[in-house]
N, CA, C and O atoms as a GROMACS GRO file, in nm:
protein
  592
    1MET      N    1  -0.576   1.054  -0.121
    1MET     CA    2  -0.520   0.911  -0.131
    1MET      C    3  -0.330   0.915  -0.181
    1MET      O    4  -0.278   0.988  -0.265
    2ARG      N    5  -0.272   0.821  -0.104
    2ARG     CA    6  -0.117   0.797  -0.151
    2ARG      C    7  -0.176   0.622  -0.093
    2ARG      O    8  -0.244   0.562  -0.010
    3PHE      N    9  -0.073   0.604  -0.229
    3PHE     CA   10  -0.034   0.442  -0.230
    3PHE      C   11   0.189   0.446  -0.250
    3PHE      O   12   0.265   0.493  -0.334
    4CYS      N   13   0.203   0.392  -0.156
    4CYS     CA   14   0.417   0.397  -0.230
    4CYS      C   15   0.393   0.222  -0.181
    4CYS      O   16   0.364   0.155  -0.082
    5ILE      N   17   0.432   0.207  -0.347
    5ILE     CA   18   0.425   0.036  -0.372
    5ILE      C   19   0.574  -0.010  -0.374
    5ILE      O   20   0.662   0.073  -0.392
    6GLN      N   21   0.596  -0.115  -0.360
    6GLN     CA   22   0.729  -0.161  -0.366
    6GLN      C   23   0.704  -0.290  -0.411
    6GLN      O   24   0.618  -0.360  -0.357
    7VAL      N   25   0.788  -0.337  -0.528
    7VAL     CA   26   0.772  -0.439  -0.543
    7VAL      C   27   0.864  -0.537  -0.484
    7VAL      O   28   0.984  -0.523  -0.508
    8VAL      N   29   0.818  -0.654  -0.397
    8VAL     CA   30   0.919  -0.703  -0.323
    8VAL      C   31   0.916  -0.868  -0.361
    8VAL      O   32   0.842  -0.926  -0.441
    9LYS      N   33   1.003  -0.912  -0.290
    9LYS     CA   34   1.042  -1.033  -0.287
    9LYS      C   35   1.000  -1.152  -0.183
    9LYS      O   36   0.972  -1.272  -0.193
   10GLN      N   37   1.012  -1.043  -0.064
   10GLN     CA   38   0.914  -1.106   0.043
   10GLN      C   39   0.863  -0.993   0.140
   10GLN      O   40   0.926  -0.889   0.124
   11ALA      N   41   0.776  -0.988   0.225
   11ALA     CA   42   0.776  -0.864   0.317
   11ALA      C   43   0.669  -0.935   0.423
   11ALA      O   44   0.605  -1.037   0.396
   12ALA      N   45   0.660  -0.853   0.563
   12ALA     CA   46   0.624  -0.882   0.622
   12ALA      C   47   0.581  -0.775   0.785
   12ALA      O   48   0.643  -0.674   0.818
   13VAL      N   49   0.476  -0.829   0.854
   13VAL     CA   50   0.504  -0.728   0.941
   13VAL      C   51   0.508  -0.773   1.105
   13VAL      O   52   0.417  -0.826   1.169
   14ASP      N   53   0.597  -0.749   1.135
   14ASP     CA   54   0.544  -0.807   1.343
   14ASP      C   55   0.541  -0.710   1.376
   14ASP      O   56   0.598  -0.622   1.312
   15ILE      N   57   0.443  -0.672   1.539
   15ILE     CA   58   0.418  -0.658   1.622
   15ILE      C   59   0.425  -0.749   1.762
   15ILE      O   60   0.389  -0.861   1.797
   16ASP      N   61   0.502  -0.622   1.827
   16ASP     CA   62   0.565  -0.649   1.988
   16ASP      C   63   0.642  -0.810   1.969
   16ASP      O   64   0.610  -0.901   2.046
   17GLY      N   65   0.746  -0.831   1.861
   17GLY     CA   66   0.770  -0.952   1.835
   17GLY      C   67   0.778  -1.038   1.779
   17GLY      O   68   0.874  -1.109   1.749
   18ILE      N   69   0.628  -1.044   1.749
   18ILE     CA   70   0.528  -1.157   1.671
   18ILE      C   71   0.487  -1.158   1.585
   18ILE      O   72   0.384  -1.090   1.592
   19ARG      N   73   0.506  -1.214   1.450
   19ARG     CA   74   0.484  -1.205   1.295
   19ARG      C   75   0.305  -1.191   1.249
   19ARG      O   76   0.234  -1.291   1.238
   20THR      N   77   0.281  -1.124   1.238
   20THR     CA   78   0.123  -1.072   1.193
   20THR      C   79   0.104  -1.122   1.060
   20THR      O   80   0.016  -1.198   1.021
   21ALA      N   81   0.182  -1.078   1.004
   21ALA     CA   82   0.128  -1.097   0.844
   21ALA      C   83   0.302  -1.142   0.716
   21ALA      O   84   0.422  -1.123   0.737
   22SER      N   85   0.245  -1.191   0.622
   22SER     CA   86   0.418  -1.229   0.546
   22SER      C   87   0.342  -1.262   0.411
   22SER      O   88   0.232  -1.315   0.397
   23ILE      N   89   0.442  -1.213   0.304
   23ILE     CA   90   0.410  -1.279   0.141
   23ILE      C   91   0.518  -1.321   0.146
   23ILE      O   92   0.612  -1.297   0.223
   24GLY      N   93   0.505  -1.393   0.052
   24GLY     CA   94   0.605  -1.399  -0.056
   24GLY      C   95   0.672  -1.325  -0.209
   24GLY      O   96   0.722  -1.216  -0.180
   25PRO      N   97   0.678  -1.339  -0.275
   25PRO     CA   98   0.710  -1.241  -0.386
   25PRO      C   99   0.571  -1.160  -0.473
   25PRO      O  100   0.476  -1.228  -0.511
   26GLY      N  101   0.575  -1.037  -0.490
   26GLY     CA  102   0.442  -0.999  -0.484
   26GLY      C  103   0.437  -0.779  -0.484
   26GLY      O  104   0.458  -0.705  -0.581
   27MET      N  105   0.414  -0.751  -0.382
   27MET     CA  106   0.404  -0.559  -0.344
   27MET      C  107   0.359  -0.512  -0.216
   27MET      O  108   0.242  -0.500  -0.178
   28LEU      N  109   0.461  -0.488  -0.158
   28LEU     CA  110   0.397  -0.449  -0.028
   28LEU      C  111   0.326  -0.251  -0.052
   28LEU      O  112   0.411  -0.170  -0.090
   29VAL      N  113   0.204  -0.204  -0.032
   29VAL     CA  114   0.175  -0.110  -0.029
   29VAL      C  115   0.139  -0.101   0.094
   29VAL      O  116   0.089  -0.183   0.171
   30LEU      N  117   0.190   0.085   0.113
   30LEU     CA  118   0.160   0.127   0.194
   30LEU      C  119   0.084   0.253   0.166
   30LEU      O  120   0.123   0.344   0.094
   31ALA      N  121  -0.091   0.245   0.267
   31ALA     CA  122  -0.164   0.349   0.221
   31ALA      C  123  -0.185   0.438   0.286
   31ALA      O  124  -0.227   0.429   0.401
   32GLY      N  125  -0.160   0.552   0.220
   32GLY     CA  126  -0.217   0.695   0.330
   32GLY      C  127  -0.367   0.756   0.281
   32GLY      O  128  -0.399   0.774   0.163
   33ILE      N  129  -0.447   0.781   0.391
   33ILE     CA  130  -0.584   0.794   0.350
   33ILE      C  131  -0.538   0.944   0.369
   33ILE      O  132  -0.440   0.963   0.441
   34GLY      N  133  -0.610   1.073   0.299
   34GLY     CA  134  -0.632   1.217   0.330
   34GLY      C  135  -0.731   1.211   0.374
   34GLY      O  136  -0.791   1.104   0.361
   35LYS      N  137  -0.802   1.333   0.455
   35LYS     CA  138  -0.904   1.418   0.495
   35LYS      C  139  -1.007   1.394   0.388
   35LYS      O  140  -1.114   1.333   0.402
   36GLU      N  141  -0.966   1.442   0.298
   36GLU     CA  142  -1.093   1.468   0.174
   36GLU      C  143  -1.163   1.314   0.101
   36GLU      O  144  -1.272   1.318   0.044
   37ASP      N  145  -1.080   1.176   0.113
   37ASP     CA  146  -1.078   1.059   0.048
   37ASP      C  147  -1.197   1.021   0.089
   37ASP      O  148  -1.250   1.047   0.197
   38ASP      N  149  -1.235   0.962   0.002
   38ASP     CA  150  -1.390   0.891   0.041
   38ASP      C  151  -1.398   0.725  -0.030
   38ASP      O  152  -1.292   0.700  -0.088
   39GLU      N  153  -1.469   0.644  -0.034
   39GLU     CA  154  -1.521   0.540  -0.142
   39GLU      C  155  -1.462   0.505  -0.267
   39GLU      O  156  -1.392   0.410  -0.304
   40SER      N  157  -1.514   0.613  -0.327
   40SER     CA  158  -1.488   0.672  -0.438
   40SER      C  159  -1.364   0.664  -0.501
   40SER      O  160  -1.324   0.570  -0.571
   41VAL      N  161  -1.280   0.806  -0.462
   41VAL     CA  162  -1.117   0.741  -0.454
   41VAL      C  163  -1.014   0.623  -0.445
   41VAL      O  164  -0.908   0.583  -0.494
   42ALA      N  165  -1.123   0.586  -0.338
   42ALA     CA  166  -1.039   0.414  -0.317
   42ALA      C  167  -1.079   0.362  -0.401
   42ALA      O  168  -0.983   0.296  -0.440
   43ASP      N  169  -1.186   0.335  -0.486
   43ASP     CA  170  -1.214   0.270  -0.583
   43ASP      C  171  -1.125   0.304  -0.715
   43ASP      O  172  -1.065   0.215  -0.777
   44LYS      N  173  -1.123   0.415  -0.744
   44LYS     CA  174  -0.994   0.474  -0.822
   44LYS      C  175  -0.842   0.451  -0.831
   44LYS      O  176  -0.768   0.442  -0.929
   45MET      N  177  -0.816   0.443  -0.683
   45MET     CA  178  -0.690   0.368  -0.641
   45MET      C  179  -0.633   0.245  -0.682
   45MET      O  180  -0.530   0.217  -0.744
   46THR      N  181  -0.782   0.136  -0.602
   46THR     CA  182  -0.732   0.004  -0.654
   46THR      C  183  -0.765  -0.061  -0.784
   46THR      O  184  -0.708  -0.164  -0.818
   47ALA      N  185  -0.851  -0.005  -0.854
   47ALA     CA  186  -0.844  -0.022  -0.979
   47ALA      C  187  -0.692   0.013  -1.029
   47ALA      O  188  -0.622  -0.084  -1.057
   48LYS      N  189  -0.642   0.130  -1.040
   48LYS     CA  190  -0.507   0.171  -1.086
   48LYS      C  191  -0.429   0.058  -1.015
   48LYS      O  192  -0.355  -0.004  -1.092
   49LEU      N  193  -0.428   0.024  -0.908
   49LEU     CA  194  -0.284  -0.057  -0.809
   49LEU      C  195  -0.287  -0.197  -0.890
   49LEU      O  196  -0.185  -0.258  -0.924
   50LEU      N  197  -0.415  -0.237  -0.913
   50LEU     CA  198  -0.431  -0.390  -0.973
   50LEU      C  199  -0.385  -0.407  -1.087
   50LEU      O  200  -0.321  -0.505  -1.124
   51LYS      N  201  -0.430  -0.265  -1.181
   51LYS     CA  202  -0.392  -0.285  -1.317
   51LYS      C  203  -0.212  -0.252  -1.333
   51LYS      O  204  -0.143  -0.296  -1.426
   52LEU      N  205  -0.162  -0.169  -1.223
   52LEU     CA  206  -0.006  -0.167  -1.303
   52LEU      C  207   0.076  -0.290  -1.364
   52LEU      O  208   0.049  -0.410  -1.365
   53ARG      N  209   0.153  -0.240  -1.400
   53ARG     CA  210   0.227  -0.372  -1.482
   53ARG      C  211   0.371  -0.346  -1.466
   53ARG      O  212   0.453  -0.319  -1.553
   54ILE      N  213   0.389  -0.360  -1.333
   54ILE     CA  214   0.525  -0.335  -1.275
   54ILE      C  215   0.646  -0.449  -1.245
   54ILE      O  216   0.755  -0.442  -1.188
   55PHE      N  217   0.562  -0.574  -1.320
   55PHE     CA  218   0.650  -0.689  -1.289
   55PHE      C  219   0.694  -0.680  -1.420
   55PHE      O  220   0.633  -0.619  -1.507
   56PRO      N  221   0.842  -0.765  -1.442
   56PRO     CA  222   0.908  -0.832  -1.552
   56PRO      C  223   0.836  -0.878  -1.601
   56PRO      O  224   0.730  -0.898  -1.542
   57ASP      N  225   0.862  -0.937  -1.784
   57ASP     CA  226   0.799  -1.058  -1.836
   57ASP      C  227   0.900  -1.143  -1.885
   57ASP      O  228   0.991  -1.164  -1.806
   58ALA      N  229   0.906  -1.188  -1.978
   58ALA     CA  230   0.991  -1.269  -2.035
   58ALA      C  231   1.144  -1.268  -2.055
   58ALA      O  232   1.247  -1.329  -2.026
   59ASN      N  233   1.081  -1.125  -2.146
   59ASN     CA  234   1.172  -1.022  -2.200
   59ASN      C  235   1.247  -0.901  -2.084
   59ASN      O  236   1.301  -0.803  -2.134
   60GLY      N  237   1.246  -0.916  -1.929
   60GLY     CA  238   1.285  -0.834  -1.871
   60GLY      C  239   1.184  -0.694  -1.811
   60GLY      O  240   1.194  -0.630  -1.706
   61LYS      N  241   1.064  -0.679  -1.956
   61LYS     CA  242   1.025  -0.540  -1.954
   61LYS      C  243   0.905  -0.559  -1.862
   61LYS      O  244   0.823  -0.650  -1.855
   62THR      N  245   0.920  -0.454  -1.801
   62THR     CA  246   0.784  -0.427  -1.667
   62THR      C  247   0.628  -0.431  -1.759
   62THR      O  248   0.594  -0.313  -1.775
   63ASN      N  249   0.556  -0.498  -1.805
   63ASN     CA  250   0.480  -0.536  -1.875
   63ASN      C  251   0.366  -0.622  -1.764
   63ASN      O  252   0.249  -0.627  -1.802
   64LEU      N  253   0.410  -0.701  -1.599
   64LEU     CA  254   0.297  -0.772  -1.635
   64LEU      C  255   0.291  -0.738  -1.506
   64LEU      O  256   0.388  -0.710  -1.436
   65SER      N  257   0.128  -0.739  -1.458
   65SER     CA  258   0.034  -0.710  -1.304
   65SER      C  259   0.081  -0.781  -1.196
   65SER      O  260   0.183  -0.848  -1.213
   66LEU      N  261   0.033  -0.779  -1.102
   66LEU     CA  262   0.011  -0.867  -0.979
   66LEU      C  263  -0.027  -0.996  -1.023
   66LEU      O  264   0.030  -1.104  -1.006
   67ALA      N  265  -0.159  -0.962  -1.099
   67ALA     CA  266  -0.213  -1.116  -1.132
   67ALA      C  267  -0.161  -1.199  -1.212
   67ALA      O  268  -0.137  -1.320  -1.207
   68ASP      N  269  -0.147  -1.121  -1.284
   68ASP     CA  270  -0.043  -1.164  -1.430
   68ASP      C  271   0.075  -1.290  -1.346
   68ASP      O  272   0.091  -1.407  -1.379
   69ILE      N  273   0.127  -1.233  -1.259
   69ILE     CA  274   0.271  -1.301  -1.208
   69ILE      C  275   0.206  -1.407  -1.111
   69ILE      O  276   0.275  -1.504  -1.079
   70GLY      N  277   0.046  -1.390  -1.051
   70GLY     CA  278  -0.002  -1.466  -0.922
   70GLY      C  279   0.059  -1.404  -0.784
   70GLY      O  280   0.052  -1.451  -0.671
   71GLY      N  281   0.131  -1.270  -0.835
   71GLY     CA  282   0.167  -1.223  -0.660
   71GLY      C  283   0.080  -1.207  -0.528
   71GLY      O  284  -0.041  -1.223  -0.521
   72GLU      N  285   0.165  -1.175  -0.426
   72GLU     CA  286   0.066  -1.147  -0.311
   72GLU      C  287   0.097  -1.004  -0.257
   72GLU      O  288   0.201  -0.947  -0.288
   73MET      N  289   0.050  -0.977  -0.216
   73MET     CA  290   0.022  -0.864  -0.166
   73MET      C  291   0.017  -0.844   0.027
   73MET      O  292  -0.046  -0.921   0.100
   74LEU      N  293   0.078  -0.754   0.065
   74LEU     CA  294   0.064  -0.698   0.166
   74LEU      C  295   0.007  -0.556   0.170
   74LEU      O  296   0.034  -0.473   0.082
   75LEU      N  297  -0.089  -0.525   0.294
   75LEU     CA  298  -0.126  -0.371   0.241
   75LEU      C  299  -0.092  -0.334   0.426
   75LEU      O  300  -0.108  -0.401   0.527
   76VAL      N  301  -0.039  -0.195   0.400
   76VAL     CA  302  -0.038  -0.129   0.547
   76VAL      C  303  -0.060   0.041   0.536
   76VAL      O  304  -0.026   0.124   0.451
   77SER      N  305  -0.126   0.047   0.654
   77SER     CA  306  -0.160   0.174   0.661
   77SER      C  307  -0.081   0.266   0.716
   77SER      O  308  -0.029   0.234   0.823
   78GLN      N  309  -0.055   0.380   0.668
   78GLN     CA  310   0.049   0.462   0.701
   78GLN      C  311  -0.001   0.601   0.678
   78GLN      O  312   0.007   0.637   0.560
   79PHE      N  313  -0.034   0.657   0.732
   79PHE     CA  314  -0.127   0.815   0.773
   79PHE      C  315   0.013   0.888   0.731
   79PHE      O  316   0.010   0.982   0.652
   80THR      N  317   0.123   0.848   0.780
   80THR     CA  318   0.293   0.965   0.728
   80THR      C  319   0.293   0.976   0.596
   80THR      O  320   0.392   1.049   0.580
   81LEU      N  321   0.257   0.958   0.508
   81LEU     CA  322   0.227   0.950   0.355
   81LEU      C  323   0.223   1.084   0.364
   81LEU      O  324   0.315   1.156   0.325
   82TYR      N  325   0.091   1.136   0.428
   82TYR     CA  326   0.020   1.289   0.424
   82TYR      C  327   0.138   1.387   0.514
   82TYR      O  328   0.098   1.501   0.538
   83ALA      N  329   0.274   1.353   0.564
   83ALA     CA  330   0.374   1.475   0.615
   83ALA      C  331   0.371   1.542   0.536
   83ALA      O  332   0.388   1.512   0.418
   84ASP      N  333   0.336   1.709   0.604
   84ASP     CA  334   0.350   1.814   0.518
   84ASP      C  335   0.498   1.909   0.606
   84ASP      O  336   0.485   1.940   0.725
   85CYS      N  337   0.616   1.940   0.535
   85CYS     CA  338   0.721   1.936   0.593
   85CYS      C  339   0.772   2.049   0.542
   85CYS      O  340   0.889   2.088   0.539
   86LYS      N  341   0.623   2.120   0.480
   86LYS     CA  342   0.642   2.310   0.463
   86LYS      C  343   0.746   2.350   0.505
   86LYS      O  344   0.860   2.368   0.461
   87HIS      N  345   0.659   2.372   0.660
   87HIS     CA  346   0.701   2.471   0.779
   87HIS      C  347   0.799   2.401   0.886
   87HIS      O  348   0.766   2.296   0.941
   88GLY      N  349   0.909   2.461   0.909
   88GLY     CA  350   0.966   2.440   1.031
   88GLY      C  351   1.023   2.312   0.970
   88GLY      O  352   1.029   2.306   0.848
   89THR      N  353   1.063   2.217   1.037
   89THR     CA  354   1.100   2.112   1.094
   89THR      C  355   1.041   1.904   1.138
   89THR      O  356   1.073   1.786   1.123
   90ARG      N  357   0.930   2.007   1.201
   90ARG     CA  358   0.879   1.905   1.250
   90ARG      C  359   0.736   1.869   1.170
   90ARG      O  360   0.652   1.959   1.166
   91PRO      N  361   0.698   1.718   1.093
   91PRO     CA  362   0.604   1.747   0.999
   91PRO      C  363   0.463   1.760   1.074
   91PRO      O  364   0.437   1.727   1.190
   92SER      N  365   0.348   1.837   0.941
   92SER     CA  366   0.225   1.825   0.999
   92SER      C  367   0.164   1.722   0.955
   92SER      O  368   0.189   1.680   0.841
   93PHE      N  369   0.066   1.656   1.043
   93PHE     CA  370  -0.035   1.560   0.949
   93PHE      C  371  -0.172   1.618   0.968
   93PHE      O  372  -0.253   1.549   1.028
   94THR      N  373  -0.209   1.741   0.923
   94THR     CA  374  -0.300   1.775   0.922
   94THR      C  375  -0.411   1.744   0.809
   94THR      O  376  -0.532   1.762   0.827
   95ASP      N  377  -0.342   1.686   0.663
   95ASP     CA  378  -0.372   1.650   0.569
   95ASP      C  379  -0.447   1.472   0.608
   95ASP      O  380  -0.547   1.418   0.561
   96SER      N  381  -0.353   1.425   0.706
   96SER     CA  382  -0.455   1.318   0.664
   96SER      C  383  -0.577   1.317   0.765
   96SER      O  384  -0.609   1.405   0.845
   97MET      N  385  -0.646   1.178   0.736
   97MET     CA  386  -0.798   1.165   0.776
   97MET      C  387  -0.767   1.114   0.877
   97MET      O  388  -0.664   1.055   0.913
   98GLY      N  389  -0.911   1.150   0.948
   98GLY     CA  390  -0.902   1.112   1.100
   98GLY      C  391  -0.926   0.974   1.115
   98GLY      O  392  -0.994   0.926   1.024
   99PRO      N  393  -0.875   0.859   1.244
   99PRO     CA  394  -0.860   0.729   1.226
   99PRO      C  395  -0.968   0.627   1.226
   99PRO      O  396  -0.960   0.508   1.196
  100GLN      N  397  -1.112   0.724   1.283
  100GLN     CA  398  -1.220   0.629   1.249
  100GLN      C  399  -1.236   0.574   1.168
  100GLN      O  400  -1.247   0.452   1.155
  101ARG      N  401  -1.244   0.738   1.020
  101ARG     CA  402  -1.290   0.741   0.907
  101ARG      C  403  -1.152   0.634   0.834
  101ARG      O  404  -1.182   0.550   0.750
  102ALA      N  405  -1.061   0.644   0.862
  102ALA     CA  406  -0.926   0.594   0.799
  102ALA      C  407  -0.966   0.442   0.786
  102ALA      O  408  -0.993   0.370   0.691
  103GLU      N  409  -0.959   0.426   0.910
  103GLU     CA  410  -0.997   0.298   0.938
  103GLU      C  411  -1.061   0.211   0.882
  103GLU      O  412  -1.019   0.097   0.863
  104GLU      N  413  -1.215   0.272   0.836
  104GLU     CA  414  -1.286   0.242   0.754
  104GLU      C  415  -1.287   0.217   0.614
  104GLU      O  416  -1.353   0.138   0.547
  105LEU      N  417  -1.161   0.337   0.570
  105LEU     CA  418  -1.169   0.323   0.439
  105LEU      C  419  -1.060   0.236   0.392
  105LEU      O  420  -1.070   0.172   0.287
  106TYR      N  421  -0.950   0.232   0.473
  106TYR     CA  422  -0.832   0.125   0.512
  106TYR      C  423  -0.916  -0.008   0.481
  106TYR      O  424  -0.888  -0.067   0.376
  107ASN      N  425  -1.005  -0.053   0.555
  107ASN     CA  426  -1.056  -0.186   0.566
  107ASN      C  427  -1.137  -0.180   0.386
  107ASN      O  428  -1.078  -0.253   0.307
  108TYR      N  429  -1.252  -0.106   0.330
  108TYR     CA  430  -1.276  -0.088   0.279
  108TYR      C  431  -1.180  -0.117   0.100
  108TYR      O  432  -1.207  -0.196   0.010
  109ILE      N  433  -1.111  -0.055   0.107
  109ILE     CA  434  -1.004  -0.103  -0.012
  109ILE      C  435  -0.959  -0.239   0.033
  109ILE      O  436  -0.993  -0.331  -0.042
  110ALA      N  437  -0.883  -0.273   0.148
  110ALA     CA  438  -0.844  -0.444   0.182
  110ALA      C  439  -0.950  -0.526   0.138
  110ALA      O  440  -0.917  -0.637   0.097
  111ASP      N  441  -1.114  -0.485   0.136
  111ASP     CA  442  -1.221  -0.560   0.097
  111ASP      C  443  -1.258  -0.555  -0.048
  111ASP      O  444  -1.334  -0.634  -0.104
  112SER      N  445  -1.183  -0.434  -0.114
  112SER     CA  446  -1.228  -0.442  -0.242
  112SER      C  447  -1.040  -0.526  -0.352
  112SER      O  448  -1.025  -0.555  -0.471
  113VAL      N  449  -0.975  -0.532  -0.273
  113VAL     CA  450  -0.897  -0.603  -0.271
  113VAL      C  451  -0.865  -0.771  -0.313
  113VAL      O  452  -0.820  -0.846  -0.400
  114ARG      N  453  -0.925  -0.764  -0.184
  114ARG     CA  454  -0.898  -0.892  -0.169
  114ARG      C  455  -0.972  -1.018  -0.209
  114ARG      O  456  -0.948  -1.117  -0.141
  115PRO      N  457  -1.060  -1.029  -0.312
  115PRO     CA  458  -1.150  -1.059  -0.414
  115PRO      C  459  -1.023  -1.115  -0.539
  115PRO      O  460  -1.007  -1.231  -0.578
  116GLN      N  461  -0.939  -0.982  -0.584
  116GLN     CA  462  -0.903  -0.943  -0.695
  116GLN      C  463  -0.733  -1.032  -0.695
  116GLN      O  464  -0.651  -1.029  -0.787
  117VAL      N  465  -0.724  -1.084  -0.598
  117VAL     CA  466  -0.528  -1.095  -0.559
  117VAL      C  467  -0.519  -1.244  -0.488
  117VAL      O  468  -0.601  -1.273  -0.400
  118ARG      N  469  -0.413  -1.343  -0.530
  118ARG     CA  470  -0.405  -1.440  -0.454
  118ARG      C  471  -0.387  -1.455  -0.324
  118ARG      O  472  -0.475  -1.528  -0.279
  119LYS      N  473  -0.325  -1.424  -0.257
  119LYS     CA  474  -0.292  -1.366  -0.132
  119LYS      C  475  -0.310  -1.248  -0.096
  119LYS      O  476  -0.260  -1.166  -0.173
  120LEU      N  477  -0.387  -1.186   0.032
  120LEU     CA  478  -0.402  -1.038   0.057
  120LEU      C  479  -0.358  -1.099   0.258
  120LEU      O  480  -0.394  -1.193   0.330
  121GLU      N  481  -0.252  -0.958   0.274
  121GLU     CA  482  -0.233  -0.996   0.426
  121GLU      C  483  -0.231  -0.825   0.446
  121GLU      O  484  -0.173  -0.742   0.375
  122LEU      N  485  -0.307  -0.806   0.555
  122LEU     CA  486  -0.291  -0.644   0.618
  122LEU      C  487  -0.167  -0.632   0.763
  122LEU      O  488  -0.109  -0.720   0.826
  123GLY      N  489  -0.167  -0.531   0.770
  123GLY     CA  490  -0.102  -0.482   0.853
  123GLY      C  491  -0.224  -0.440   0.939
  123GLY      O  492  -0.336  -0.409   0.898
  124VAL      N  493  -0.162  -0.447   1.107
  124VAL     CA  494  -0.292  -0.436   1.170
  124VAL      C  495  -0.268  -0.253   1.179
  124VAL      O  496  -0.152  -0.212   1.183
  125PHE      N  497  -0.382  -0.157   1.182
  125PHE     CA  498  -0.405  -0.002   1.182
  125PHE      C  499  -0.384   0.038   1.294
  125PHE      O  500  -0.406  -0.036   1.390
  126GLY      N  501  -0.345   0.144   1.309
  126GLY     CA  502  -0.273   0.204   1.418
  126GLY      C  503  -0.186   0.129   1.544
  126GLY      O  504  -0.181   0.183   1.655
  127ALA      N  505  -0.117  -0.002   1.515
  127ALA     CA  506  -0.064  -0.020   1.555
  127ALA      C  507   0.137  -0.007   1.527
  127ALA      O  508   0.180   0.036   1.420
  128ASP      N  509   0.229  -0.052   1.638
  128ASP     CA  510   0.354   0.030   1.598
  128ASP      C  511   0.391  -0.109   1.512
  128ASP      O  512   0.390  -0.214   1.577
  129MET      N  513   0.411  -0.114   1.421
  129MET     CA  514   0.449  -0.206   1.358
  129MET      C  515   0.594  -0.207   1.302
  129MET      O  516   0.654  -0.103   1.273
  130GLN      N  517   0.654  -0.353   1.285
  130GLN     CA  518   0.778  -0.358   1.228
  130GLN      C  519   0.760  -0.360   1.074
  130GLN      O  520   0.665  -0.318   1.140
  131VAL      N  521   0.751  -0.363   0.962
  131VAL     CA  522   0.759  -0.408   0.858
  131VAL      C  523   0.894  -0.392   0.797
  131VAL      O  524   0.952  -0.284   0.780
  132SER      N  525   0.944  -0.526   0.760
  132SER     CA  526   1.047  -0.560   0.646
  132SER      C  527   1.000  -0.624   0.572
  132SER      O  528   0.895  -0.688   0.575
  133LEU      N  529   1.123  -0.606   0.451
  133LEU     CA  530   1.069  -0.647   0.303
  133LEU      C  531   1.248  -0.650   0.259
  133LEU      O  532   1.351  -0.600   0.303
  134ILE      N  533   1.202  -0.755   0.129
  134ILE     CA  534   1.308  -0.744   0.041
  134ILE      C  535   1.293  -0.653  -0.083
  134ILE      O  536   1.224  -0.706  -0.170
  135ASN      N  537   1.337  -0.540  -0.110
  135ASN     CA  538   1.297  -0.466  -0.204
  135ASN      C  539   1.330  -0.558  -0.370
  135ASN      O  540   1.447  -0.586  -0.396
  136ASP      N  541   1.230  -0.591  -0.458
  136ASP     CA  542   1.322  -0.639  -0.561
  136ASP      C  543   1.335  -0.532  -0.675
  136ASP      O  544   1.228  -0.480  -0.706
  137GLY      N  545   1.429  -0.495  -0.734
  137GLY     CA  546   1.515  -0.402  -0.793
  137GLY      C  547   1.582  -0.308  -0.749
  137GLY      O  548   1.694  -0.306  -0.801
  138PRO      N  549   1.565  -0.228  -0.679
  138PRO     CA  550   1.470  -0.199  -0.631
  138PRO      C  551   1.416  -0.130  -0.707
  138PRO      O  552   1.467  -0.045  -0.780
  139PHE      N  553   1.238  -0.182  -0.692
  139PHE     CA  554   1.112  -0.054  -0.790
  139PHE      C  555   1.006  -0.044  -0.674
  139PHE      O  556   0.954  -0.130  -0.603
  140THR      N  557   0.998   0.056  -0.680
  140THR     CA  558   0.929   0.147  -0.556
  140THR      C  559   0.801   0.249  -0.692
  140THR      O  560   0.831   0.287  -0.806
  141VAL      N  561   0.704   0.259  -0.640
  141VAL     CA  562   0.634   0.381  -0.733
  141VAL      C  563   0.484   0.399  -0.631
  141VAL      O  564   0.407   0.321  -0.575
  142ILE      N  565   0.499   0.567  -0.649
  142ILE     CA  566   0.373   0.631  -0.589
  142ILE      C  567   0.302   0.637  -0.659
  142ILE      O  568   0.326   0.647  -0.779
  143LEU      N  569   0.138   0.633  -0.582
  143LEU     CA  570   0.035   0.645  -0.698
  143LEU      C  571  -0.022   0.778  -0.572
  143LEU      O  572  -0.005   0.787  -0.450
  144ASP      N  573  -0.089   0.861  -0.670
  144ASP     CA  574  -0.132   0.962  -0.564
  144ASP      C  575  -0.277   1.019  -0.619
  144ASP      O  576  -0.283   1.069  -0.732
  145SER      N  577  -0.372   1.011  -0.551
  145SER     CA  578  -0.477   1.032  -0.606
  145SER      C  579  -0.535   1.178  -0.665
  145SER      O  580  -0.634   1.214  -0.728
  146ALA      N  581  -0.423   1.236  -0.611
  146ALA     CA  582  -0.446   1.413  -0.671
  146ALA      C  583  -0.384   1.430  -0.827
  146ALA      O  584  -0.399   1.540  -0.880
  147ALA      N  585  -0.316   1.328  -0.898
  147ALA     CA  586  -0.278   1.244  -1.012
  147ALA      C  587  -0.352   1.177  -1.083
  147ALA      O  588  -0.345   1.187  -1.206
  148LEU      N  589  -0.435   1.097  -1.023
  148LEU     CA  590  -0.542   1.059  -1.148
  148LEU      C  591  -0.674   1.128  -1.221
  148LEU      O  592  -0.731   1.070  -1.314
   0.00000   0.00000   0.00000
């Protein structure tokens, strides 16, 4: 499992010109689910995600978590985080989980995170989304279950 986490001033998802999700200050999380992932991996990843101290304290040090700042989260599925570009110039996505099981895990992650954040908004799984954000910093972190 891979999370691309961006500290944002705001972020939103539009589908066919209609705003379907939006947040204020907090984090945009792009979630890629690999073919070997399961609920135990999701549990480890969400626990780490929610504890990440990536927001500045009063002294400007990255010491605070999302809960500490009362921030919001936008969670968007993105299978392309598993793109393999080792061979040729066309990415392969064979390491991504199939859509049915990936959607189940995506919903599992959302259900795990929801009670622990002030506001959780979701992208629409499998949809052609336009994701917009104002990155704060910029501050972007990659969290990979292979490194946990």
